[in-house]
BAGUVO-591459 format. One record per residue (C-alpha): x, y, z. Coordinates in Angstrom, 3 decimals. Example, Ala and Ser with C-alpha at 12.3 -4.5 7.8 and 13.67 -1.06 7.14 Angstrom:
BAGUVO-591459
FIRO        X        Y        Z
FIRO   12.300   -4.500    7.800
FIRO   13.670   -1.060    7.140
This chain:
BAGUVO-591459
FIRO        X        Y        Z
FIRO    0.000    0.000    0.000
FIRO    1.160    3.572   -0.700
FIRO    2.009    5.352    2.546
FIRO    1.806    9.077    3.180
FIRO    5.564    8.932    3.820
FIRO    6.163    7.337    0.415
FIRO    3.884    9.876   -1.294
FIRO    4.207   13.220    0.568
FIRO    0.847   14.971    0.442
FIRO   -1.495   17.420    2.115
FIRO   -4.706   15.890    0.746
FIRO   -5.387   13.463    3.606
FIRO   -4.259   10.461    1.588
FIRO   -3.868    8.178    4.632
FIRO   -7.469    8.807    5.700
FIRO   -9.063    8.403    2.250
FIRO   -9.124    4.642    1.724
FIRO  -10.934    4.821   -1.618
FIRO   -8.368    7.210   -3.069
FIRO   -5.515    5.235   -1.571
FIRO   -6.779    2.004   -3.167
FIRO   -7.101    3.753   -6.528
FIRO   -3.556    5.110   -6.340
FIRO   -2.274    1.744   -5.094
FIRO   -3.547    0.338   -8.381
FIRO   -2.087    3.156  -10.505
FIRO    1.299    3.523   -8.759
FIRO    3.069    0.370  -10.107
FIRO    1.941    1.227  -13.612
FIRO    3.415    4.692  -13.206
FIRO    6.725    3.240  -11.981
FIRO    6.836    0.857  -14.936
FIRO    6.168    3.764  -17.299
FIRO    8.945    5.741  -15.597
FIRO   11.431    2.877  -16.043
FIRO   10.402    2.282  -19.656
FIRO    9.991    5.899  -20.795
FIRO   11.954    7.995  -18.282
FIRO   15.652    8.971  -18.406
FIRO   17.497    6.149  -20.139
FIRO   20.690    4.845  -18.547
FIRO   20.308    6.622  -15.185
FIRO   17.524    4.795  -13.394
FIRO   19.410    2.703  -10.802
FIRO   23.073    3.482  -11.383
FIRO   23.115    7.142  -10.316
FIRO   22.109    9.355   -7.427
FIRO   20.899   12.854   -8.274
FIRO   20.895   15.951   -6.073
FIRO   17.196   16.788   -6.371
FIRO   14.676   19.096   -4.818
FIRO   11.768   17.107   -3.396
FIRO    8.553   18.724   -2.204
FIRO    7.521   17.449    1.239
FIRO    5.003   20.187    2.067
FIRO    3.652   23.452    0.642
FIRO    5.568   25.821    2.918
FIRO    8.832   27.385    1.636
FIRO   11.017   24.940    3.554
FIRO    9.003   21.902    2.580
FIRO    8.800   22.357   -1.141
FIRO   12.548   23.011   -1.432
FIRO   14.052   20.006    0.388
FIRO   17.294   18.866   -1.328
FIRO   18.850   15.401   -1.124
FIRO   20.532   12.730   -3.221
FIRO   18.061   10.210   -4.567
FIRO   17.863    7.536   -7.238
FIRO   15.357    8.565   -9.869
FIRO   12.863    5.683   -9.365
FIRO   12.955    6.374   -5.619
FIRO   11.946   10.019   -5.964
FIRO    8.952   10.777   -3.743
FIRO    6.302   12.077   -6.095
FIRO    3.880   14.021   -3.921
FIRO    0.340   15.353   -4.161
FIRO   -0.010   18.939   -3.034
FIRO   -2.627   21.653   -3.047
FIRO   -1.750   25.246   -2.255
FIRO   -3.178   26.482    1.020
FIRO   -6.877   27.392    0.742
FIRO   -7.916   31.022    0.429
FIRO  -10.502   31.891    3.070
FIRO  -13.942   32.659    1.599
FIRO  -12.569   32.423   -1.948
FIRO  -15.078   33.584   -4.570
FIRO  -15.336   32.904   -8.286
FIRO  -13.490   35.751   -9.967
FIRO  -14.925   35.791  -13.490
FIRO  -17.718   34.679  -15.801
FIRO  -21.418   34.345  -15.146
FIRO  -20.913   32.986  -11.612
FIRO  -18.584   35.803  -10.554
FIRO  -18.830   36.527   -6.838
FIRO  -20.300   33.169   -5.819
FIRO  -18.374   30.755   -3.548
FIRO  -15.924   28.512   -5.406
FIRO  -16.830   24.856   -5.899
FIRO  -15.360   22.081   -3.768
FIRO  -16.999   19.411   -5.930
FIRO  -17.470   19.175   -9.691
FIRO  -20.884   20.474  -10.835
FIRO  -22.550   17.787  -12.915
FIRO  -23.158   20.055  -15.908
FIRO  -19.436   20.890  -16.139
FIRO  -18.080   17.407  -15.549
FIRO  -17.058   16.721  -19.163
FIRO  -15.315   20.035  -19.977
FIRO  -13.460   20.056  -16.649
FIRO  -12.271   16.496  -17.221
FIRO  -11.117   17.492  -20.707
FIRO   -9.105   20.408  -19.326
FIRO   -7.439   18.229  -16.679
FIRO   -6.648   15.384  -19.081
FIRO   -5.157   17.753  -21.663
FIRO   -2.934   19.343  -19.016
FIRO   -2.045   15.935  -17.595
FIRO   -1.093   14.534  -20.993
FIRO    1.632   17.152  -21.470
FIRO    3.488   16.193  -18.271
FIRO    4.663   12.643  -19.103
FIRO    5.021   13.619  -22.758
FIRO    7.941   15.958  -22.079
FIRO    9.692   13.252  -20.011
FIRO    9.392   10.926  -22.989
FIRO   10.680   13.567  -25.393
FIRO   13.784   14.162  -23.254
FIRO   14.569   10.598  -22.154
FIRO   17.814   10.200  -24.164
FIRO   19.396   13.585  -23.470
FIRO   21.278   12.473  -20.358
FIRO   23.628   10.505  -22.585
FIRO   24.853   13.708  -24.250
FIRO   24.809   16.225  -21.386
FIRO   27.105   19.297  -21.478
FIRO   27.786   19.094  -17.704
FIRO   26.676   17.457  -14.456
FIRO   24.980   20.733  -13.554
FIRO   22.834   20.527  -16.695
FIRO   22.219   16.815  -16.242
FIRO   20.882   17.462  -12.744
FIRO   18.630   20.244  -14.039
FIRO   17.261   17.935  -16.736
FIRO   16.391   15.311  -14.137
FIRO   14.824   17.931  -11.844
FIRO   12.539   18.964  -14.694
FIRO   11.734   15.306  -15.414
FIRO   10.756   14.344  -11.863
FIRO    8.667   17.491  -11.471
FIRO    6.810   16.733  -14.684
FIRO    6.182   13.311  -13.158
FIRO    4.867   14.952   -9.997
FIRO    2.614   17.204  -12.048
FIRO    1.212   14.072  -13.668
FIRO    0.463   12.762  -10.159
FIRO   -1.369   16.025   -9.433
FIRO   -3.681   15.608  -12.415
FIRO   -4.215   11.912  -11.665
FIRO   -5.200   12.848   -8.109
FIRO   -7.901   15.153   -9.487
FIRO   -9.140   12.521  -11.941
FIRO   -9.345    9.812   -9.266
FIRO  -10.848   12.106   -6.629
FIRO  -13.557   13.878   -8.610
FIRO  -14.415   11.948  -11.789
FIRO  -15.162    8.371  -10.741
FIRO  -14.712    5.550  -13.227
FIRO  -14.242    7.980  -16.128
FIRO  -11.391    9.617  -14.222
FIRO   -9.749    6.279  -13.442
FIRO   -9.914    5.295  -17.111
FIRO   -8.418    8.620  -18.167
FIRO   -5.586    8.186  -15.628
FIRO   -4.770    4.795  -17.163
FIRO   -4.679    6.259  -20.652
FIRO   -2.235    8.981  -19.593
FIRO    0.348    6.183  -19.316
FIRO   -0.710    4.424  -22.527
FIRO   -0.180    7.312  -24.936
FIRO    3.462    8.035  -25.812
FIRO    5.229   10.957  -27.464
FIRO    5.586   10.373  -31.199
FIRO    3.869    6.963  -31.105
FIRO    2.348    6.073  -34.472
FIRO   -0.919    4.688  -33.087
FIRO   -1.271    6.373  -29.656
FIRO    0.543    9.725  -29.756
FIRO    0.237   12.498  -27.211
FIRO   -2.767   14.790  -27.606
FIRO   -0.922   17.992  -28.613
FIRO    1.487   18.018  -31.541
FIRO    4.287   19.949  -29.817
FIRO    4.570   17.034  -27.404
FIRO    5.144   14.572  -30.240
FIRO    8.125   16.527  -31.581
FIRO   11.548   14.936  -30.913
FIRO   13.825   16.807  -28.502
FIRO   17.171   15.444  -29.679
FIRO   19.648   18.175  -28.797
FIRO   20.353   20.336  -25.775
FIRO   19.605   23.490  -27.739
FIRO   16.182   21.986  -28.438
FIRO   15.783   21.174  -24.754
FIRO   16.587   24.725  -23.691
FIRO   14.237   26.159  -26.332
FIRO   11.525   23.685  -25.288
FIRO   11.776   24.597  -21.597
FIRO   11.969   28.286  -22.492
FIRO    8.981   28.407  -24.855
FIRO    6.850   25.266  -24.484
FIRO    7.077   25.176  -20.693
FIRO    6.227   28.872  -20.721
FIRO    2.999   27.940  -22.471
FIRO    2.580   25.507  -19.571
FIRO    2.983   28.440  -17.207
FIRO    0.300   30.462  -19.025
FIRO   -2.091   27.490  -19.021
FIRO   -1.484   26.796  -15.324
FIRO   -2.073   30.459  -14.497
FIRO   -5.387   30.277  -16.354
FIRO   -6.422   27.044  -14.612
FIRO   -5.381   28.472  -11.244
FIRO   -8.261   30.946  -11.625
FIRO  -10.782   28.106  -11.946
FIRO  -13.967   28.060   -9.894
FIRO  -13.180   24.413   -9.070
FIRO  -11.088   25.075   -5.991
FIRO   -9.158   21.759   -5.924
FIRO   -8.020   22.416   -9.528
FIRO   -7.040   25.974   -8.650
FIRO   -5.091   24.921   -5.567
FIRO   -3.343   22.085   -7.413
FIRO   -2.172   24.257  -10.294
FIRO   -1.121   27.093   -7.978
FIRO    1.329   24.745   -6.299
FIRO    2.530   23.399   -9.658
FIRO    3.500   26.948  -10.614
FIRO    6.077   27.044   -7.798
FIRO    7.943   24.239   -9.582
FIRO    7.299   25.412  -13.135
FIRO    9.546   28.439  -12.559
FIRO   12.593   26.137  -12.434
FIRO   11.733   24.709  -15.855
FIRO   11.639   28.221  -17.327
FIRO   14.913   29.006  -15.571
FIRO   16.543   25.998  -17.265
FIRO   15.438   27.212  -20.710
FIRO   16.098   30.921  -20.237
FIRO   19.557   30.533  -18.715
FIRO   20.453   27.562  -20.925
FIRO   20.009   29.575  -24.117
FIRO   21.655   32.547  -22.407
FIRO   24.719   30.455  -21.554
FIRO   25.004   29.161  -25.124
FIRO   24.773   32.759  -26.371
FIRO   27.446   33.828  -23.883
FIRO   29.829   31.103  -25.080
FIRO   29.083   31.876  -28.728
FIRO   29.945   35.528  -28.151
FIRO   33.191   34.527  -26.406
FIRO   34.141   32.358  -29.374
FIRO   33.263   35.119  -31.838
FIRO   35.604   37.512  -30.016
FIRO   38.272   34.811  -29.938
FIRO   38.007   34.443  -33.712
FIRO   38.186   38.177  -34.397
FIRO   34.384   38.576  -34.471
FIRO   34.004   36.013  -37.222
FIRO   30.470   34.704  -37.426
FIRO   31.838   31.261  -38.310
FIRO   32.128   29.931  -34.769
FIRO   31.520   26.369  -35.917
FIRO   35.204   25.931  -36.683
FIRO   35.792   26.595  -32.972
FIRO   33.053   24.172  -31.921
FIRO   30.419   26.781  -31.116
FIRO   26.763   27.311  -32.013
FIRO   26.291   30.306  -34.299
FIRO   23.688   32.933  -33.476
FIRO   21.610   32.362  -36.659
FIRO   21.196   28.709  -35.636
FIRO   19.969   29.805  -32.218
FIRO   17.512   32.148  -33.953
FIRO   16.184   29.262  -36.080
FIRO   15.473   27.232  -32.946
FIRO   13.759   30.221  -31.337
FIRO   11.582   30.532  -34.449
FIRO   10.618   26.868  -34.379
FIRO    9.806   26.404  -30.696
FIRO    8.091   29.780  -30.277
FIRO    5.784   29.132  -33.244
FIRO    5.077   25.566  -32.038
FIRO    4.190   26.921  -28.624
FIRO    1.897   29.589  -30.076
FIRO   -0.150   26.750  -31.561
FIRO   -0.612   25.249  -28.092
FIRO   -2.853   28.176  -27.159
FIRO   -5.471   27.032  -29.688
FIRO   -7.426   28.819  -32.397
FIRO   -7.729   32.603  -32.351
FIRO  -11.526   32.374  -32.221
FIRO  -12.783   29.588  -29.981
FIRO  -16.254   28.773  -28.692
FIRO  -14.651   26.382  -26.174
FIRO  -12.563   29.211  -24.691
FIRO  -15.710   31.331  -24.414
FIRO  -17.592   28.504  -22.702
FIRO  -14.751   27.810  -20.256
FIRO  -14.603   31.474  -19.255
FIRO  -18.334   32.081  -19.083
FIRO  -18.839   29.063  -16.824
FIRO  -15.887   29.818  -14.548
FIRO  -13.836   26.785  -15.583
FIRO  -10.723   28.566  -16.877
FIRO   -9.912   32.253  -16.545
FIRO   -7.276   34.505  -18.020
FIRO   -3.692   34.433  -16.779
FIRO   -3.521   36.769  -13.779
FIRO   -7.239   37.477  -14.039
FIRO   -7.196   39.896  -11.117
FIRO   -4.828   42.267  -12.946
FIRO   -7.271   42.911  -15.792
FIRO   -9.001   46.284  -15.545
FIRO  -12.491   45.262  -16.646
FIRO  -15.631   43.697  -15.198
FIRO  -14.272   40.071  -15.485
FIRO  -17.578   39.063  -17.046
FIRO  -16.845   40.263  -20.616
FIRO  -20.431   39.929  -21.805
FIRO  -20.036   42.866  -24.199
FIRO  -16.238   43.217  -24.500
FIRO  -14.590   42.954  -27.928
FIRO  -11.091   42.125  -29.116
FIRO   -9.368   43.483  -32.239
FIRO   -8.103   40.357  -33.951
FIRO   -5.050   40.649  -36.205
FIRO   -6.544   38.760  -39.143
FIRO   -5.410   38.802  -42.798
FIRO   -7.226   38.539  -46.108
FIRO   -6.669   35.880  -48.755
FIRO   -3.562   37.694  -50.035
FIRO   -1.997   37.877  -46.579
FIRO   -2.614   41.610  -46.143
FIRO   -3.719   42.782  -42.663
FIRO   -7.497   42.915  -42.180
FIRO   -8.123   43.378  -38.434
FIRO  -11.639   42.583  -37.256
FIRO  -13.514   42.827  -33.992
FIRO  -14.701   39.640  -32.278
FIRO  -16.285   39.072  -28.852
FIRO  -13.462   38.957  -26.305
FIRO  -14.835   35.775  -24.755
FIRO  -14.303   34.050  -28.104
FIRO  -10.816   35.543  -28.495
FIRO   -9.442   34.530  -25.092
FIRO   -6.897   32.138  -26.645
FIRO   -5.474   35.080  -28.559
FIRO   -5.558   37.268  -25.459
FIRO   -3.560   34.587  -23.648
FIRO   -1.108   34.602  -26.567
FIRO   -0.677   38.353  -25.939
FIRO    0.325   37.595  -22.357
FIRO    2.602   34.729  -23.453
FIRO    4.448   36.731  -26.102
FIRO    5.079   39.571  -23.651
FIRO    6.420   37.109  -21.082
FIRO    8.794   35.579  -23.668
FIRO   10.107   39.003  -24.660
FIRO   11.595   39.624  -21.212
FIRO   14.016   36.719  -21.718
FIRO   14.789   37.638  -25.322
FIRO   15.738   41.150  -24.261
FIRO   18.119   39.751  -21.639
FIRO   19.790   37.649  -24.339
FIRO   20.122   40.692  -26.597
FIRO   21.639   42.732  -23.780
FIRO   24.205   39.960  -23.352
FIRO   25.043   39.980  -27.089
FIRO   25.341   43.762  -27.164
FIRO   27.666   43.728  -24.129
FIRO   30.168   41.827  -26.300
FIRO   29.985   44.481  -29.028
FIRO   28.250   42.141  -31.475
FIRO   25.665   43.511  -33.901
FIRO   22.999   40.797  -33.759
FIRO   19.590   40.583  -32.136
FIRO   17.472   37.543  -31.359
FIRO   13.835   38.233  -32.295
FIRO   10.539   36.455  -31.802
FIRO    8.978   35.696  -35.173
FIRO    5.644   37.191  -36.163
FIRO    2.652   35.222  -34.879
FIRO    1.679   34.268  -38.431
FIRO    4.973   32.460  -39.031
FIRO    4.977   28.635  -39.278
FIRO    1.558   28.115  -37.733
FIRO   -0.449   24.885  -37.895
FIRO   -3.443   25.859  -35.742
FIRO   -5.996   28.597  -36.304
FIRO   -6.346   31.374  -38.862
FIRO   -2.791   31.140  -40.185
FIRO   -2.570   27.352  -40.445
FIRO   -1.249   26.307  -43.837
FIRO   -0.455   29.902  -44.821
FIRO    3.137   30.886  -45.593
FIRO    4.811   33.911  -44.035
FIRO    8.408   34.839  -43.308
FIRO    9.437   35.646  -39.703
FIRO    8.539   39.314  -40.210
FIRO    4.975   38.363  -41.199
FIRO    5.379   38.986  -44.935
FIRO    3.253   36.580  -47.050
FIRO    5.195   34.200  -49.280
FIRO    4.482   32.096  -52.330
FIRO    4.861   28.345  -51.799
FIRO    7.975   28.215  -53.964
FIRO    9.780   30.925  -51.985
FIRO    8.853   29.306  -48.698
FIRO   10.256   25.938  -49.787
FIRO   13.427   27.577  -51.100
FIRO   14.092   29.606  -47.965
FIRO   12.503   27.709  -45.078
FIRO   15.850   26.563  -43.647
FIRO   16.987   30.156  -43.399
FIRO   14.335   30.405  -40.687
FIRO   13.835   26.894  -39.287
FIRO   16.303   24.208  -38.134
FIRO   17.415   21.786  -40.826
FIRO   18.596   18.187  -40.605
FIRO   22.116   19.564  -41.102
FIRO   21.658   21.793  -38.045
FIRO   20.577   18.792  -35.983
FIRO   23.502   16.718  -37.230
FIRO   25.950   19.476  -36.288
FIRO   24.449   19.887  -32.805
FIRO   24.586   16.133  -32.267
FIRO   28.258   16.152  -33.245
FIRO   28.939   18.773  -30.545
FIRO   27.267   16.678  -27.871
FIRO   28.645   13.315  -29.001
FIRO   30.887   13.134  -25.935
FIRO   28.901   13.786  -22.758
FIRO   30.635   15.742  -19.977
FIRO   30.371   13.987  -16.621
FIRO   33.320   15.506  -14.743
FIRO   32.249   17.947  -11.971
FIRO   32.995   21.552  -12.885
FIRO   33.658   20.864  -16.585
FIRO   31.387   22.124  -19.375
FIRO   31.088   21.346  -23.067
FIRO   32.815   23.865  -25.305
FIRO   29.553   25.253  -26.716
FIRO   28.071   26.446  -23.403
FIRO   29.302   28.760  -20.654
FIRO   29.123   27.761  -16.957
FIRO   26.237   29.205  -14.910
FIRO   26.794   32.185  -12.654
FIRO   26.086   30.074   -9.555
FIRO   25.271   26.546   -8.518
FIRO   22.078   24.968   -7.206
FIRO   20.993   25.526   -3.587
FIRO   24.161   27.506   -2.791
FIRO   26.360   24.598   -3.878
FIRO   29.468   25.391   -5.944
FIRO   29.416   25.021   -9.709
FIRO   31.843   22.080   -9.488
FIRO   29.598   20.221   -7.024
FIRO   28.931   16.559   -7.870
FIRO   25.277   17.082   -8.798
FIRO   24.955   13.555  -10.201
FIRO   27.092   10.730   -8.873
FIRO   27.507    7.151   -9.902
FIRO   26.293    4.611   -7.400
FIRO   29.284    2.777   -5.921
């Protein structure tokens, strides 16, 4: 039987026999999935210096220790309740939040939870081989920290499914372990989570952009009128910040090393001969992962988004900061649409129906903070180059711009020009081959870093940079 010590929690697991029996049944299947689909080559032979949540207070959620990956204590946590919390938006605004799932909203709430839950194990599967090509022990440890926290976030969604959705929830929890990233017959639900993550530049771009979409979605779900969902996702956000840190600083450290190599070569842009990653290649990866992550927000005009908001199921990110009535019955949004030739033709739509696009506004602004830090770093080296986010119309597969061709500035293109120039803007197989050649020899010596990436400014949990963050089991 699963004990509360084995699964740290603040949901009364030891006193809820029905839930404990359900998780007893699910737990061995999760562990088998973790062994089959989790980090390859590091399951039993290594100990990793990991942060493990043991409670929701600042001390408890940041407890550090060495642990073997399969022995990590995946917990179930809800943020502390807010006294007399009221629904903050939609038609039920001002009423007490729900502690149980209203029958009429059972299906859409389950869909929201399953979609969020499906992304968590997917990213573990996408990243499972990267440990064998790590640029340092510091980065290897950060990869594993992201992986175990994605596993814990899966536990959080499974807790909600088992606790509030009966047999349907139990069946959905089983299926979360049966779908696999990139599988031909049972792929993950969202396309970005079926995309291979084969290089460390891809990993950093994924955690920078795709996990940032995760942040925006969790912020929206944290506003939910279903209080257990809100409290679960609010705690998940405390861990999600580390994932964004890995991506933001990872790309920043590659940029720093690239700039150092450019200065070493007399400001030649050909840093590949010195074993570096050139800035245009970094830009191509930014273009790819940013545009993929834009798609995750859904179509620009969405009746589902309107329904979720109206019924209090999913709000806007940081709903309380919006200076409006939070009901939006008559509010409109100016949508940046185009005509059949690709020329701008903005049109007004009800804001409730455009909430996916409004969330994209928030997401793009949040991404820009990191991009500006990277550009400040490049400029500090006296290099005339700027990383830029591509236009929202670029390389889209969902919504108004799906199947349309635009360059990164938003200029419409003919099909022939797009095919001729696409690898000026998106990673090519040659880019991937070059990056794989750089990471062919993994770096496992404490304090050493691959040539293409600079060391971090500081270590984890006040440990030195040359700390043995991952050690081989004797």
